[in-house]
N, C-alpha and C positions, 0 to 999 in steps of 0.2 A: 349225759346226752341231749341236746337240744333237739326239739320237733323240728327246725329248721336243717338239722343235720342229716334228716332221712328224707329218701325220695320216695314220697307216698303214691300209693295207687288206687285208683278209683274205678269201680266197676260193680257188676252184680255179684253177689257172693255166691250164688249158685247158679247152673246152666239156666234153670226156669225163672230166675228172677229177673226184675227189669232194671234198666240202667239207673243208677240213685242221680237225683238232682243235687247238684253243689251249690248253694244260693251266697256261701259265704265263704271266701279265701282267705285264712290267715295270712298276715302279713310274713313275709320270711320264709314260707312253706311251699315246697313243691309238690303240687297233685297233678300227676299223670293220669287220663283216662286210658283203660286198658283196651285192647283192640277188639273189633266185634268178634264175636264167636269165642270168647274167653272168659273166664270167671275166676274170681280171687281163689275159690275152694280149690280149683284144679291148679293154680300156679301155686299153691301152698303143698300140694301132695307131694310126699316124699319119694324122690326117684334117685336110686343109688347111681352115683357118678361111674363111669366107665373103667375109672382108674380101681375103684373098689370092686365091681364086679368081676375085673380081670386079677385081682388078688394082687395088685401091685404092692412091692415090699413096703413102700413109703405111707401106704395109707391104712388107716385101721379104726376101729370103731372108738368112740370116746369112751366109753364105759365098757370094762372086760365081759361084764355080764348084763346085756341090754334088756332083756327080758325082765330080769329081777329090778333092774333100775327103772322100768316103767310101772311095775308092780308097786313100787315105792309111793306113796301118797305125797311125798314131797318134791316128787320129779314130774314135771308137766312135759308131755310130749305132742308135738304138732302133727297131724296127720293131715 
């Protein structure tokens, strides 16, 4: 995957951070500034989908034992 294939977002990492200043825009890379009041940390936070919460039959966890997988040092979880 090339950097140009990704829609990049720019903004404060946490709610208390200042907005970053981007001085150089790489060619062919799309960078959008997130809305005021948003931060990247909250945007990346895991929120289960409505289908998952409703126990829809076509929705399942990627790993059958997610707690064990998160404890495995080879698996990285984004929170």
